FITI-946680 format. One record per atom (N, C-alpha, C, O): atom name; x, y, z; residue number from 0. Coordinates in nm, 2 decimals, m for minus. Layout:
<sites>
 at      x      y      z   i
 CA      X      Y      Z NUM
...
</sites>
This chain:
<sites>
 at      x      y      z   i
  N  11.91  15.17  11.30   0
 CA  11.78  15.08  11.27   0
  C  11.69  15.11  11.17   0
  O  11.67  15.00  11.12   0
  N  11.62  15.22  11.11   1
 CA  11.57  15.24  11.01   1
  C  11.58  15.23  10.89   1
  O  11.49  15.22  10.82   1
  N  11.72  15.22  10.86   2
 CA  11.76  15.14  10.72   2
  C  11.71  15.02  10.70   2
  O  11.66  14.96  10.60   2
  N  11.76  14.96  10.88   3
 CA  11.74  14.78  10.79   3
  C  11.58  14.76  10.81   3
  O  11.54  14.66  10.75   3
  N  11.47  14.86  10.89   4
 CA  11.35  14.83  10.90   4
  C  11.31  14.87  10.71   4
  O  11.25  14.80  10.62   4
  N  11.35  14.96  10.69   5
 CA  11.34  15.01  10.53   5
  C  11.40  14.89  10.44   5
  O  11.33  14.85  10.34   5
  N  11.53  14.82  10.49   6
 CA  11.53  14.70  10.36   6
  C  11.46  14.58  10.43   6
  O  11.49  14.49  10.36   6
  N  11.40  14.54  10.52   7
 CA  11.32  14.45  10.55   7
  C  11.17  14.47  10.46   7
  O  11.12  14.37  10.41   7
  N  11.12  14.62  10.47   8
 CA  11.00  14.59  10.40   8
  C  11.06  14.58  10.26   8
  O  10.99  14.51  10.17   8
  N  11.15  14.63  10.23   9
 CA  11.17  14.59  10.06   9
  C  11.18  14.44  10.02   9
  O  11.15  14.40   9.91   9
  N  11.24  14.37  10.15  10
 CA  11.24  14.23  10.13  10
  C  11.10  14.18  10.12  10
  O  11.05  14.10  10.04  10
  N  11.04  14.24  10.22  11
 CA  10.87  14.16  10.15  11
  C  10.81  14.19  10.08  11
  O  10.76  14.10  10.01  11
  N  10.79  14.31  10.04  12
 CA  10.79  14.37   9.93  12
  C  10.80  14.26   9.79  12
  O  10.71  14.22   9.71  12
  N  10.96  14.24   9.79  13
 CA  10.99  14.15   9.69  13
  C  10.92  14.01   9.68  13
  O  10.88  13.96   9.57  13
  N  10.89  13.96   9.79  14
 CA  10.82  13.84   9.84  14
  C  10.69  13.84   9.79  14
  O  10.65  13.74   9.74  14
  N  10.63  13.92   9.79  15
 CA  10.50  13.98   9.78  15
  C  10.48  14.00   9.60  15
  O  10.39  13.95   9.54  15
  N  10.58  14.06   9.55  16
 CA  10.56  14.08   9.43  16
  C  10.59  13.97   9.32  16
  O  10.56  13.97   9.20  16
  N  10.68  13.86   9.41  17
 CA  10.73  13.76   9.29  17
  C  10.65  13.63   9.34  17
  O  10.71  13.52   9.37  17
  N  10.57  13.64   9.36  18
 CA  10.49  13.51   9.46  18
  C  10.42  13.45   9.34  18
  O  10.34  13.50   9.27  18
  N  10.48  13.32   9.33  19
 CA  10.41  13.22   9.25  19
  C  10.34  13.13   9.30  19
  O  10.35  13.10   9.42  19
  N  10.22  13.03   9.20  20
 CA  10.17  12.97   9.26  20
  C  10.27  12.85   9.33  20
  O  10.23  12.80   9.44  20
  N  10.34  12.82   9.29  21
 CA  10.42  12.72   9.36  21
  C  10.47  12.73   9.53  21
  O  10.45  12.65   9.62  21
  N  10.54  12.89   9.53  22
 CA  10.57  12.94   9.63  22
  C  10.47  12.95   9.73  22
  O  10.52  12.95   9.85  22
  N  10.34  12.97   9.71  23
 CA  10.23  13.02   9.76  23
  C  10.17  12.91   9.84  23
  O  10.07  12.94   9.90  23
  N  10.21  12.77   9.83  24
 CA  10.14  12.69   9.89  24
  C  10.25  12.66  10.04  24
  O  10.21  12.60  10.14  24
  N  10.39  12.72  10.01  25
 CA  10.47  12.72  10.13  25
  C  10.46  12.77  10.26  25
  O  10.44  12.89  10.27  25
  N  10.46  12.70  10.36  26
 CA  10.44  12.79  10.52  26
  C  10.47  12.91  10.52  26
  O  10.59  12.94  10.50  26
  N  10.39  12.99  10.54  27
 CA  10.45  13.15  10.58  27
  C  10.45  13.23  10.47  27
  O  10.52  13.33  10.48  27
  N  10.37  13.22  10.36  28
 CA  10.35  13.28  10.24  28
  C  10.23  13.32  10.26  28
  O  10.16  13.27  10.35  28
  N  10.19  13.39  10.20  29
 CA  10.06  13.48  10.16  29
  C   9.97  13.36  10.06  29
  O  10.04  13.29   9.98  29
  N   9.86  13.35  10.07  30
 CA   9.79  13.26  10.03  30
  C   9.73  13.29   9.87  30
  O   9.71  13.41   9.84  30
  N   9.72  13.20   9.79  31
 CA   9.73  13.23   9.64  31
  C   9.59  13.31   9.59  31
  O   9.58  13.36   9.48  31
  N   9.50  13.31   9.66  32
 CA   9.36  13.40   9.66  32
  C   9.36  13.50   9.70  32
  O   9.27  13.57   9.66  32
  N   9.48  13.57   9.78  33
 CA   9.47  13.70   9.86  33
  C   9.55  13.75   9.73  33
  O   9.52  13.85   9.66  33
  N   9.65  13.69   9.71  34
 CA   9.77  13.77   9.57  34
  C   9.69  13.79   9.49  34
  O   9.67  13.91   9.48  34
  N   9.62  13.71   9.40  35
 CA   9.52  13.72   9.32  35
  C   9.42  13.83   9.30  35
  O   9.38  13.88   9.20  35
  N   9.38  13.87   9.47  36
 CA   9.25  13.97   9.48  36
  C   9.28  14.10   9.50  36
  O   9.20  14.19   9.52  36
  N   9.44  14.12   9.49  37
 CA   9.49  14.25   9.50  37
  C   9.51  14.30   9.35  37
  O   9.55  14.23   9.25  37
  N   9.48  14.43   9.35  38
 CA   9.47  14.50   9.23  38
  C   9.62  14.55   9.20  38
  O   9.70  14.56   9.29  38
  N   9.66  14.57   9.04  39
 CA   9.81  14.59   9.05  39
  C   9.86  14.71   9.11  39
  O   9.96  14.71   9.18  39
  N   9.77  14.83   9.08  40
 CA   9.81  14.97   9.17  40
  C   9.87  14.94   9.31  40
  O   9.96  15.01   9.36  40
  N   9.81  14.81   9.38  41
 CA   9.82  14.76   9.53  41
  C   9.99  14.77   9.51  41
  O  10.07  14.84   9.58  41
  N  10.03  14.69   9.42  42
 CA  10.19  14.69   9.43  42
  C  10.28  14.84   9.41  42
  O  10.38  14.88   9.45  42
  N  10.20  14.86   9.34  43
 CA  10.28  15.01   9.32  43
  C  10.28  15.09   9.45  43
  O  10.38  15.15   9.49  43
  N  10.18  15.08   9.52  44
 CA  10.16  15.18   9.65  44
  C  10.22  15.09   9.74  44
  O  10.22  15.14   9.86  44
  N  10.27  14.96   9.73  45
 CA  10.33  14.89   9.85  45
  C  10.46  14.95   9.82  45
  O  10.52  14.99   9.92  45
  N  10.53  14.96   9.67  46
 CA  10.64  14.99   9.64  46
  C  10.67  15.10   9.70  46
  O  10.77  15.11   9.77  46
  N  10.58  15.21   9.69  47
 CA  10.59  15.37   9.71  47
  C  10.63  15.38   9.85  47
  O  10.73  15.44   9.89  47
  N  10.52  15.30   9.96  48
 CA  10.53  15.27  10.10  48
  C  10.66  15.24  10.17  48
  O  10.71  15.31  10.25  48
  N  10.73  15.09  10.12  49
 CA  10.85  15.07  10.15  49
  C  10.98  15.15  10.09  49
  O  11.08  15.16  10.16  49
  N  10.96  15.21   9.97  50
 CA  11.06  15.29   9.90  50
  C  11.08  15.41   9.99  50
  O  11.19  15.43  10.05  50
  N  10.98  15.48  10.00  51
 CA  10.98  15.59  10.12  51
  C  11.02  15.60  10.24  51
  O  11.05  15.71  10.29  51
  N  11.02  15.47  10.31  52
 CA  11.07  15.47  10.44  52
  C  11.19  15.41  10.39  52
  O  11.26  15.42  10.49  52
  N  11.27  15.35  10.30  53
 CA  11.44  15.31  10.27  53
  C  11.49  15.41  10.25  53
  O  11.59  15.44  10.32  53
  N  11.45  15.52  10.14  54
 CA  11.51  15.61  10.11  54
  C  11.52  15.74  10.19  54
  O  11.62  15.81  10.18  54
  N  11.39  15.78  10.29  55
 CA  11.38  15.87  10.38  55
  C  11.49  15.80  10.51  55
  O  11.53  15.88  10.60  55
  N  11.51  15.69  10.50  56
 CA  11.63  15.67  10.60  56
  C  11.75  15.66  10.60  56
  O  11.83  15.67  10.69  56
  N  11.77  15.64  10.45  57
 CA  11.91  15.72  10.37  57
  C  11.96  15.86  10.37  57
  O  12.08  15.90  10.38  57
  N  11.84  15.91  10.37  58
 CA  11.84  16.05  10.35  58
  C  11.86  16.11  10.53  58
  O  11.91  16.21  10.57  58
  N  11.82  16.05  10.57  59
 CA  11.84  16.06  10.75  59
  C  11.97  16.08  10.78  59
  O  12.02  16.17  10.85  59
  N  12.04  15.96  10.71  60
 CA  12.18  15.92  10.75  60
  C  12.26  16.05  10.64  60
  O  12.37  16.09  10.68  60
  N  12.23  16.07  10.58  61
 CA  12.29  16.19  10.45  61
  C  12.27  16.31  10.50  61
  O  12.33  16.40  10.45  61
  N  12.17  16.33  10.64  62
 CA  12.14  16.47  10.67  62
  C  12.07  16.55  10.59  62
  O  12.09  16.67  10.58  62
  N  11.99  16.51  10.54  63
 CA  11.92  16.58  10.43  63
  C  11.78  16.55  10.46  63
  O  11.73  16.44  10.48  63
  N  11.72  16.70  10.45  64
 CA  11.57  16.75  10.47  64
  C  11.48  16.69  10.38  64
  O  11.36  16.73  10.40  64
  N  11.51  16.59  10.27  65
 CA  11.44  16.53  10.20  65
  C  11.42  16.38  10.28  65
  O  11.41  16.29  10.20  65
  N  11.42  16.35  10.38  66
 CA  11.39  16.23  10.44  66
  C  11.21  16.28  10.47  66
  O  11.12  16.21  10.45  66
  N  11.20  16.44  10.55  67
 CA  11.08  16.46  10.59  67
  C  10.96  16.39  10.46  67
  O  10.89  16.29  10.48  67
  N  10.97  16.47  10.35  68
 CA  10.88  16.45  10.27  68
  C  10.85  16.29  10.26  68
  O  10.75  16.23  10.29  68
  N  10.97  16.23  10.20  69
 CA  11.00  16.10  10.19  69
  C  10.91  16.01  10.32  69
  O  10.82  15.92  10.30  69
  N  10.94  16.04  10.41  70
 CA  10.84  15.96  10.51  70
  C  10.69  15.99  10.49  70
  O  10.60  15.91  10.48  70
  N  10.67  16.13  10.46  71
 CA  10.51  16.18  10.44  71
  C  10.44  16.06  10.31  71
  O  10.34  16.00  10.33  71
  N  10.53  16.06  10.20  72
 CA  10.49  15.98  10.09  72
  C  10.46  15.87  10.18  72
  O  10.34  15.83  10.19  72
  N  10.58  15.79  10.26  73
 CA  10.52  15.64  10.29  73
  C  10.43  15.64  10.36  73
  O  10.35  15.54  10.34  73
  N  10.39  15.72  10.45  74
 CA  10.30  15.72  10.57  74
  C  10.17  15.73  10.46  74
  O  10.10  15.63  10.48  74
  N  10.14  15.81  10.37  75
 CA  10.04  15.82  10.25  75
  C  10.02  15.71  10.20  75
  O   9.91  15.66  10.18  75
  N  10.13  15.64  10.15  76
 CA  10.12  15.48  10.10  76
  C  10.05  15.35  10.17  76
  O   9.98  15.27  10.13  76
  N  10.12  15.37  10.35  77
 CA  10.07  15.30  10.40  77
  C   9.93  15.31  10.45  77
  O   9.88  15.21  10.49  77
  N   9.87  15.43  10.44  78
 CA   9.75  15.44  10.47  78
  C   9.63  15.40  10.39  78
  O   9.52  15.36  10.43  78
  N   9.71  15.43  10.22  79
 CA   9.62  15.38  10.13  79
  C   9.64  15.20  10.12  79
  O   9.56  15.11  10.09  79
  N   9.76  15.20  10.17  80
 CA   9.74  15.04  10.14  80
  C   9.67  14.95  10.23  80
  O   9.59  14.88  10.19  80
  N   9.69  14.96  10.34  81
 CA   9.57  14.91  10.45  81
  C   9.43  14.98  10.46  81
  O   9.35  14.91  10.50  81
  N   9.40  15.09  10.42  82
 CA   9.27  15.14  10.40  82
  C   9.19  15.02  10.29  82
  O   9.08  14.97  10.30  82
  N   9.27  15.01  10.19  83
 CA   9.20  14.89  10.09  83
  C   9.21  14.81  10.16  83
  O   9.09  14.77  10.17  83
  N   9.28  14.72  10.24  84
 CA   9.30  14.59  10.29  84
  C   9.18  14.57  10.33  84
  O   9.11  14.50  10.27  84
  N   9.12  14.66  10.48  85
 CA   9.06  14.69  10.55  85
  C   8.93  14.70  10.50  85
  O   8.83  14.66  10.55  85
  N   8.94  14.77  10.40  86
 CA   8.79  14.82  10.33  86
  C   8.74  14.72  10.23  86
  O   8.63  14.73  10.18  86
  N   8.84  14.61  10.19  87
 CA   8.79  14.52  10.09  87
  C   8.82  14.39  10.20  87
  O   8.85  14.29  10.14  87
  N   8.80  14.38  10.31  88
 CA   8.82  14.29  10.41  88
  C   8.92  14.15  10.37  88
  O   8.89  14.03  10.42  88
  N   9.03  14.18  10.30  89
 CA   9.15  14.10  10.24  89
  C   9.22  14.07  10.35  89
  O   9.27  13.96  10.36  89
  N   9.24  14.16  10.46  90
 CA   9.34  14.11  10.58  90
  C   9.21  14.01  10.70  90
  O   9.10  14.05  10.72  90
  N   9.27  13.88  10.75  91
 CA   9.24  13.83  10.83  91
  C   9.34  13.77  10.95  91
  O   9.45  13.72  10.93  91
  N   9.28  13.78  11.05  92
 CA   9.39  13.71  11.18  92
  C   9.41  13.79  11.26  92
  O   9.43  13.91  11.21  92
  N   9.43  13.78  11.37  93
 CA   9.47  13.91  11.45  93
  C   9.59  13.96  11.47  93
  O   9.62  14.05  11.54  93
  N   9.69  13.87  11.38  94
 CA   9.84  13.97  11.36  94
  C   9.80  14.02  11.25  94
  O   9.82  14.14  11.25  94
  N   9.73  13.97  11.14  95
 CA   9.74  14.04  10.97  95
  C   9.66  14.15  11.03  95
  O   9.71  14.26  11.01  95
  N   9.54  14.16  11.08  96
 CA   9.43  14.26  11.07  96
  C   9.46  14.36  11.18  96
  O   9.40  14.46  11.17  96
  N   9.53  14.35  11.27  97
 CA   9.55  14.46  11.36  97
  C   9.71  14.47  11.39  97
  O   9.76  14.57  11.35  97
  N   9.78  14.40  11.45  98
 CA   9.89  14.40  11.51  98
  C   9.99  14.45  11.41  98
  O  10.06  14.55  11.46  98
  N  10.00  14.43  11.32  99
 CA  10.13  14.43  11.21  99
  C  10.07  14.57  11.15  99
  O  10.17  14.65  11.16  99
  N   9.97  14.63  11.08 100
 CA   9.93  14.75  11.03 100
  C   9.95  14.85  11.14 100
  O  10.01  14.96  11.12 100
  N   9.89  14.81  11.29 101
 CA   9.94  14.96  11.37 101
  C  10.12  14.95  11.38 101
  O  10.19  15.05  11.38 101
  N  10.15  14.83  11.39 102
 CA  10.29  14.86  11.44 102
  C  10.38  14.92  11.32 102
  O  10.48  14.98  11.34 102
  N  10.32  14.90  11.18 103
 CA  10.36  14.97  11.08 103
  C  10.31  15.11  11.03 103
  O  10.35  15.18  10.93 103
  N  10.24  15.13  11.10 104
 CA  10.20  15.27  11.08 104
  C  10.26  15.36  11.24 104
  O  10.28  15.48  11.24 104
  N  10.28  15.28  11.33 105
 CA  10.36  15.37  11.45 105
  C  10.49  15.39  11.41 105
  O  10.55  15.49  11.44 105
  N  10.56  15.25  11.32 106
 CA  10.68  15.32  11.26 106
  C  10.70  15.43  11.22 106
  O  10.79  15.52  11.23 106
  N  10.57  15.42  11.13 107
 CA  10.61  15.55  10.97 107
  C  10.55  15.68  11.06 107
  O  10.56  15.79  11.01 107
  N  10.50  15.68  11.17 108
 CA  10.45  15.78  11.21 108
  C  10.61  15.82  11.32 108
  O  10.64  15.94  11.35 108
  N  10.69  15.74  11.36 109
 CA  10.78  15.80  11.45 109
  C  10.90  15.82  11.36 109
  O  10.99  15.90  11.39 109
  N  10.89  15.76  11.22 110
 CA  11.00  15.82  11.14 110
  C  10.98  15.96  11.14 110
  O  11.06  16.04  11.19 110
  N  10.87  16.00  11.07 111
 CA  10.80  16.14  11.09 111
  C  10.84  16.23  11.17 111
  O  10.90  16.34  11.13 111
  N  10.80  16.20  11.31 112
 CA  10.83  16.26  11.41 112
  C  10.97  16.26  11.44 112
  O  11.02  16.37  11.50 112
  N  11.07  16.14  11.40 113
 CA  11.22  16.16  11.40 113
  C  11.28  16.29  11.33 113
  O  11.35  16.38  11.38 113
  N  11.25  16.27  11.20 114
 CA  11.28  16.35  11.08 114
  C  11.27  16.49  11.15 114
  O  11.37  16.54  11.20 114
  N  11.15  16.55  11.17 115
 CA  11.08  16.65  11.20 115
  C  11.18  16.73  11.32 115
  O  11.21  16.85  11.31 115
  N  11.23  16.63  11.44 116
 CA  11.29  16.66  11.56 116
  C  11.44  16.72  11.48 116
  O  11.48  16.83  11.50 116
  N  11.50  16.62  11.41 117
 CA  11.61  16.66  11.36 117
  C  11.60  16.75  11.28 117
  O  11.70  16.83  11.30 117
  N  11.53  16.79  11.21 118
 CA  11.52  16.94  11.14 118
  C  11.48  17.02  11.21 118
  O  11.49  17.13  11.14 118
  N  11.43  17.05  11.32 119
 CA  11.43  17.15  11.43 119
  C  11.53  17.14  11.49 119
  O  11.54  17.24  11.55 119
  N  11.64  17.07  11.52 120
 CA  11.76  17.07  11.59 120
  C  11.91  17.11  11.49 120
  O  12.03  17.10  11.51 120
  N  11.83  17.14  11.41 121
 CA  11.96  17.13  11.30 121
  C  12.05  17.02  11.26 121
  O  12.17  17.05  11.25 121
  N  11.99  16.90  11.23 122
 CA  12.10  16.79  11.22 122
  C  12.07  16.76  11.09 122
  O  12.15  16.69  11.03 122
  N  11.95  16.80  11.02 123
 CA  11.90  16.75  10.85 123
  C  11.94  16.89  10.79 123
  O  11.92  17.00  10.85 123
  N  12.00  16.89  10.63 124
 CA  12.03  17.05  10.59 124
  C  11.95  17.02  10.48 124
  O  11.93  17.11  10.39 124
</sites>
């Protein structure tokens, strides 16, 4: 399930990174002003967050302890990402401003906990 979560994050990142003015007008996509307002480093941070999650989950499947550090890197990127969005006021609405970030942060913390438990039990080498 965590690999699917990582793939979903990569899909959403791809949609964000390739947003064009034509697609921005379609229902369900970010508005163009929001997209224009985020700096380029934000996309790099976003990629680190979703990449750390996906590669951490793949490392878990491979029974590698590298999952621990990859998940911690993902958490750091998520904190920077949402911290920036909250600090600049670029998020609005109840889902974007509270539910989605809390859920994403919760999954990221769960990944770290799971990798730590798997390491303690000797499941990861």
